[in-house]
C-alpha positions, 0 to 999 in steps of 0.5 A: 500499499502506498502512502505517498500520494502515488503521483495523484491523478497523473497518467502512468502510461504512454503514449498519452496526451496529458504530458505524463510519464516518459521512458527513462532510457536508464531502465532500457532492457539490454539486447537479448542474444537468442539462438534456437527456437523461440515461441510464444507462451500461452499464459492462459493454459493452467490458469483459472482466474475465477476459481479463487474468487468463486471459492471465496464467495461460496464461503461467504454468508448471505450477509457477507455477500450482500455487503460485497455487492453493496460495496461494489455497487456503491463504489461504481456509482461514486465515480460516475460510471 
């Protein structure tokens, strides 16, 4: 958890039209010398992104589920969605 303001509302991606973050060449990756076969890794294989959340929800009482839904609903409408 951050306690330093986390740069407030400035954007942290680029390109952007808000004069936000820029690349710092100091942190540029070094060239990678590769020989042999190179392929893509399918990050979806073996991952079940919803199992943990579903298991947690099934452990909750009806009151806890209601509180969770109320929290999600309230925060969504506080930001003007």
